C-alpha positions in Angstrom: -8.6 -11.5 22.4 -5.3 -11.7 20.5 -4.2 -12.0 16.9 -0.9 -13.6 15.8 0.3 -11.6 12.8 2.9 -12.9 10.3 4.4 -10.4 7.9 6.8 -10.4 5.0 8.7 -7.2 6.1 8.8 -5.8 9.6 10.2 -2.6 8.3 7.3 -1.9 5.9 5.3 1.2 7.1 2.1 -0.5 6.0 2.7 -3.2 8.6 3.0 -0.6 11.4 -0.3 0.9 10.1 -2.1 -2.5 10.2 -0.7 -3.3 13.7 -1.8 0.2 15.0 -5.2 -0.4 13.4 -5.7 -3.7 15.2 -4.5 -2.4 18.5 -6.7 0.6 18.3 -9.6 -1.7 17.4 -9.1 -3.5 20.8 -7.0 -6.5 19.8 -3.8 -7.8 21.4 -1.2 -8.4 18.6 1.8 -10.8 18.5 3.9 -9.6 15.6 6.5 -11.8 13.9 8.0 -11.8 10.4 10.9 -11.3 8.0 12.6 -8.0 7.4 14.0 -6.4 4.2 17.4 -5.2 5.3 19.8 -6.1 8.1 18.3 -3.9 10.8 15.7 -5.5 13.0 13.2 -2.8 14.2 13.2 -2.3 17.9 9.5 -1.7 17.8 6.6 -1.6 15.3 3.6 0.5 16.4 4.8 0.1 20.0 5.3 -3.7 19.8 8.5 -5.6 20.0 8.4 -8.0 17.0 9.8 -11.5 16.7 12.4 -11.6 13.9 12.3 -14.6 11.5 15.3 -13.5 9.4 16.3 -11.3 6.4 14.8 -11.4 2.9 15.2 -9.1 -0.1 12.9 -7.6 -2.8 13.0 -9.6 -6.0 15.4 -12.3 -4.7 13.0 -15.2 -5.0 15.4 -18.0 -4.5 16.7 -16.3 -1.3 13.1 -15.7 -0.1 12.3 -19.4 -0.7 15.3 -20.4 1.4 14.3 -18.0 4.1 10.8 -19.6 4.2 12.3 -23.1 4.3 14.6 -22.1 7.2 11.7 -20.6 9.1 9.6 -23.7 8.5 12.4 -25.9 9.9 12.7 -23.6 13.0 8.9 -23.4 13.5 9.3 -24.8 17.0 11.1 -21.7 18.0 8.4 -19.2 17.0 5.2 -21.2 16.3 4.3 -21.6 19.9 3.1 -18.0 20.0 0.0 -19.4 18.2 -1.0 -21.4 21.3 -1.7 -18.2 23.2 -3.6 -16.5 20.4 -7.2 -16.5 19.2 -6.8 -15.8 15.5 -4.0 -15.8 12.8 -3.4 -13.2 10.1 -0.8 -13.8 7.4 0.4 -11.0 5.0 1.3 -12.4 1.6 1.6 -15.9 0.3 4.8 -17.0 1.9 3.6 -16.0 5.3 0.3 -17.8 4.7 2.3 -21.0 4.0 4.1 -20.6 7.3 1.0 -19.6 9.2 -0.9 -22.6 7.9 1.9 -25.0 8.9 2.3 -23.5 12.4 -1.5 -23.4 12.9 -1.8 -27.2 12.1 0.9 -27.9 14.8 0.1 -25.4 17.5 -3.4 -24.0 17.1 -5.6 -26.1 14.8 -8.8 -24.5 16.1 -7.8 -20.9 15.4 -9.2 -19.1 12.3 -6.7 -18.2 9.6 -7.0 -15.0 7.5 -5.0 -14.1 4.4 -4.0 -10.5 3.5 -3.7 -10.4 -0.3 -2.4 -6.9 -1.0 -0.2 -7.4 -4.0 -0.3 -10.0 -6.8 3.0 -10.7 -8.3 3.3 -11.3 -12.1 4.6 -14.9 -11.3 1.1 -15.7 -10.1 -0.5 -14.9 -13.5 -0.7 -16.9 -16.7 -0.6 -20.5 -17.8 3.1 -21.2 -17.3 4.3 -24.0 -15.0 5.5 -21.6 -12.2 2.2 -19.7 -12.1 0.2 -22.9 -12.1 2.3 -24.3 -9.3 2.1 -21.2 -7.2 -1.7 -21.0 -7.7 -2.1 -24.6 -6.7 -0.3 -23.8 -3.5 -2.4 -20.7 -2.9 -5.6 -22.5 -3.7 -4.8 -25.3 -1.2 -4.1 -22.6 1.5 -7.2 -20.6 0.7 -9.3 -23.7 1.5 -7.9 -23.5 5.0 -8.7 -19.8 5.5 -11.7 -18.2 7.2 -11.4 -15.1 5.1 -9.3 -13.1 2.6 -8.5 -9.4 3.0 -7.9 -7.4 -0.2 -7.1 -3.7 -0.6 -8.8 -3.3 -4.0 -12.0 -4.8 -5.4 -10.1 -5.7 -8.6 -8.0 -8.2 -6.7 -11.2 -10.2 -6.0 -12.9 -9.5 -9.4 -9.9 -9.9 -11.7 -7.7 -12.4 -9.9 -9.4 -14.5 -7.2 -12.7 -15.0 -9.1 -10.8 -15.7 -12.2 -8.6 -18.5 -10.8 -10.5 -20.0 -7.9 -14.0 -21.5 -8.0 -14.5 -21.7 -4.2 -13.4 -18.9 -1.9 -13.8 -18.0 1.7 -15.4 -14.6 2.5 -13.5 -11.7 0.9 -13.2 -8.4 2.9 -12.2 -5.1 1.3 -9.8 -3.1 3.5 -8.5 -0.2 1.5 -5.1 1.4 2.1 -6.6 4.3 4.0 -4.5 6.7 6.1 -4.1 5.9 9.8 -4.0 9.4 11.4 -1.1 10.1 13.6 -3.5 10.6 16.6 -4.7 7.0 16.2 -1.2 5.6 15.5 0.1 7.0 18.8 -3.0 6.5 20.9 -2.5 4.5 24.1 -5.4 2.9 25.9 -8.9 4.1 25.3 -8.4 7.7 24.3 -11.3 9.7 23.1 -12.8 8.5 19.8 -11.5 10.1 16.7 -13.7 10.5 13.6 -11.1 11.4 11.0 -12.4 14.9 10.7 -10.0 16.1 13.4 -7.3 16.7 10.8 -7.1 20.1 9.0 -5.6 19.7 5.6 -2.6 21.9 4.7 -3.2 25.1 2.8 -2.6 24.6 -0.9 0.3 26.4 -2.6 -0.6 29.3 -5.0 -1.9 28.1 -8.3 0.9 27.6 -10.8 2.7 27.4 -13.0 4.9 25.9 -12.0 2.5 23.1 -11.2 3.9 21.1 -8.3 3.5 17.3 -8.6 4.0 14.9 -5.7 5.2 11.4 -6.5 5.4 9.7 -3.1 5.7 6.1 -1.9 7.2 3.1 -3.6 9.1 4.7 -6.6 9.2 1.9 -9.2 7.6 3.2 -12.4 10.4 4.1 -14.8 7.9 5.2 -17.5 6.5 7.8 -15.1 10.0 9.1 -14.4 10.9 9.4 -18.1 7.5 11.0 -18.9 7.7 13.7 -16.2 11.4 14.4 -17.1 10.5 14.8 -20.7 7.8 17.4 -19.9 10.1 19.2 -17.5 12.8 19.5 -20.2 10.4 20.4 -23.0 8.5 23.0 -21.0 10.9 24.8 -18.6 9.1 26.2 -15.6 5.8 24.4 -16.3 6.1 21.6 -13.7 8.1 20.8 -10.5 8.1 17.2 -9.4 8.8 16.3 -5.8 9.8 12.6 -5.5 9.8 11.0 -2.0 9.9 7.5 -0.8 11.8 4.3 -1.4 13.3 3.9 -4.9 13.2 0.3 -6.0 15.6 -1.6 -8.3 13.0 -1.5 -11.0 13.9 2.2 -11.6 17.3 1.3 -12.9 20.7 2.4 -11.8 20.5 5.9 -13.4 17.5 7.2 -11.4 19.5 9.8 -9.5 21.4 10.9 -12.7 18.1 11.5 -14.5 16.8 13.5 -11.6 20.0 15.6 -11.3 20.1 16.3 -15.0 16.5 17.5 -15.2 15.6 20.9 -13.8 12.3 20.6 -12.1 12.8 17.1 -10.7 13.8 16.7 -7.1 14.3 13.5 -5.0 14.1 14.1 -1.2 14.5 10.5 0.1 12.1 8.6 2.4 9.4 10.2 4.5 7.8 9.3 7.9 4.3 7.9 7.9 2.0 9.5 9.0 4.0 12.3 10.6 5.3 13.9 7.4 2.1 13.7 5.3 0.8 17.2 5.9 4.3 18.7 5.3 5.1 16.9 2.0 1.6 16.9 0.4 1.2 20.5 1.6 3.8 21.6 -0.9 2.2 20.2 -4.1 -0.9 20.8 -6.2 -1.2 17.3 -7.7 -0.7 13.7 -6.6 0.9 11.4 -9.3 -1.0 8.0 -8.9 0.2 6.4 -12.1 2.2 3.1 -12.1 3.3 1.0 -15.1 5.5 -1.3 -13.1 3.3 -4.3 -13.7 1.0 -2.9 -16.4 -2.2 -4.8 -17.0 -1.7 -6.8 -13.8 -1.0 -5.6 -10.3 -0.5 -2.0 -11.3 -3.9 -2.0 -13.1 -5.7 -3.6 -10.1 -4.3 -1.9 -7.0 -5.4 1.2 -5.1 -2.1 2.8 -4.0 -1.3 4.4 -0.7 -0.7 7.7 -2.3 -4.3 7.9 -3.5 -5.5 8.0 0.1 -2.5 10.0 1.5 -3.1 12.7 -1.1 -6.9 12.6 -0.6 -6.4 12.9 3.1 -4.4 16.1 2.5 -6.9 17.2 -0.1 -4.7 17.3 -3.1 -5.8 16.7 -6.7 -4.9 13.1 -7.9 -3.9 12.1 -11.4 -4.4 8.5 -12.6 -4.9 6.4 -15.7 -8.5 6.2 -16.7 -8.6 2.4 -17.6 -7.2 1.1 -14.3 -8.8 0.6 -10.9 -7.4 3.9 -9.5 -8.9 5.8 -12.4 -12.2 4.1 -11.9 -12.1 4.9 -8.2 -11.5 8.6 -9.0 -14.3 8.7 -11.6 -16.7 7.0 -9.2 -16.1 9.7 -6.6 -15.8 12.7 -9.0 -12.2 13.4 -8.2 -9.0 14.4 -10.0 -8.0 13.8 -13.6 -7.9 10.5 -15.5 -5.5 10.2 -18.5 -5.7 8.0 -21.6 -3.3 5.1 -22.4 -0.9 7.4 -24.3 0.6 8.7 -21.0 3.3 10.9 -22.5 0.8 12.8 -24.8 -2.0 12.9 -22.2 0.2 14.2 -19.4 1.8 16.9 -21.5 -1.6 18.0 -22.7 -3.0 18.1 -19.1 -0.2 20.4 -17.8 0.1 22.6 -20.9 -3.6 23.2 -20.8 -3.9 23.6 -17.0 -5.2 27.0 -15.8 -5.8 28.3 -12.3 -9.5 28.0 -12.8 -9.3 24.4 -14.0 -7.1 23.5 -11.0 -9.3 25.4 -8.6 -12.4 23.4 -9.8 -10.6 20.1 -9.2 -9.4 21.3 -5.8 -12.9 22.2 -4.7 -14.0 18.7 -5.4 -11.1 17.3 -3.3 -11.9 19.6 -0.5 -15.6 18.6 -0.5 -14.9 14.9 -0.4 -15.9 12.9 2.7 -12.9 12.2 4.9 -14.0 8.6 5.3 -12.9 8.0 1.7 -9.3 8.5 2.7 -8.8 7.8 6.4 -9.6 5.4 9.1 -11.4 6.3 12.3 -11.8 4.4 15.5 -15.0 2.8 14.5 -13.4 1.4 11.4 -10.5 0.0 13.5 -13.0 -1.7 15.9 -15.0 -3.2 13.0 -11.8 -4.7 11.3 -10.4 -6.1 14.5 -13.8 -7.7 15.3 -13.9 -9.3 11.9 -10.7 -11.2 12.7 -11.8 -12.1 16.2 -15.3 -13.2 15.4 
C-alpha cells in the first residue's frame, strides 16, 4: 500500500521525520514537492524525491507562481498518483495541487490534508483571508481527513471558520528516534524507552537555556539579551537552528555584543538532540512571531525534543504550549509580561527549585514526547484505510 506525499519544502527536517514515520509504519511512499533553496536533496529519509521547483519563505507572489507552474506541468508529475493508494498534502498550496492531480489521475484515492501551521493571512475578515479560506473550504470538502499537530488548530481555527469538516486527527510533533529513522525492513520493535536521556549539567548559575529550532521570535532574543546584560553570569543561552528573516538583519550583532548569548548554527535531527539538549538546564518554548494566532496555537518541536531529553521547559501560560505543560505537570509557565516574568524566574531560581522541576521531567512518560513503532503503524494505517 502506497502514499503519494506532496510537501512544501523537501529540505524541511519535519518532512524527513514524517516520511520515516510512514515508512516505519509499513507504507510505501512517493515523495514530491518544492524546496526552499537551490539545493535539491539527494534523498529524504532514504527516498529520492521528485523536485517541483524552488520557493522561498515569505515570498508569496513567487510561491503562487511556483504553484501555477507546477499545475501547468501536472502531466509530468501527477501520474505518480495512478500507482498510489492514498494522497497526503502538507500545507494549503500542496493541497490545491494534490486535489487537481487527484481529479485527473486518481479520482478514487482518498486525500488527506496536513494542517501544521496557520499563516496570519488566513485569519480575519479581510478580502485575502476570506478568499484563501474559501479555497481551503472547497478543498476540505474533498478530503477524507485533516491532520493537525495541536488541538488548538481544530478548536480555534477549523471549528471557527468551517461548519462541516472531515475527521480531524491529532498527530503531535513528537520526536522520531534515530533508531526508527534509520531502521530498514522490519527491525525489532522499539518502544521509545530505549533512549537514555543525557546527564543534566550541574545546577547553576549560570542557568543554561536552549533555544533550538526555527529562530523567529525577536522579542525572545531581546528579552534574553536584556537579562544576560543586566545580570552577568546568571544565564547562558545556546541558540541553534535556522534563523528566519523575521529576526531582523542585526541578529548576529546582538548575539556577538551580549556575553552569555551564543549562536551555533543548525543542528542535525535527530542525531544531535542528545548532545545539544544535554548541555542545557531549560528549553525556551516561547514564540511571539504570530502572537495570538499561530504562535498561541502550536505545540512546537522543541517542546518534544526537550522533553525527550528530559530538560525543563519554559512557556507562556496562556498559550497552547503552556496549557500542555500545565496539564502534564511540567516546567514553568510565565505570564504575559514576558520580560518581567522571565527575569523573575531566573533571578529567583535555586538548585532546589530546578531539581524539583527536573524530577518531574525525568518522571514523565516517554510516550508524551516520542514516537514508537506502534504509533507509526497506527498513523500509516489511518491514511491507508
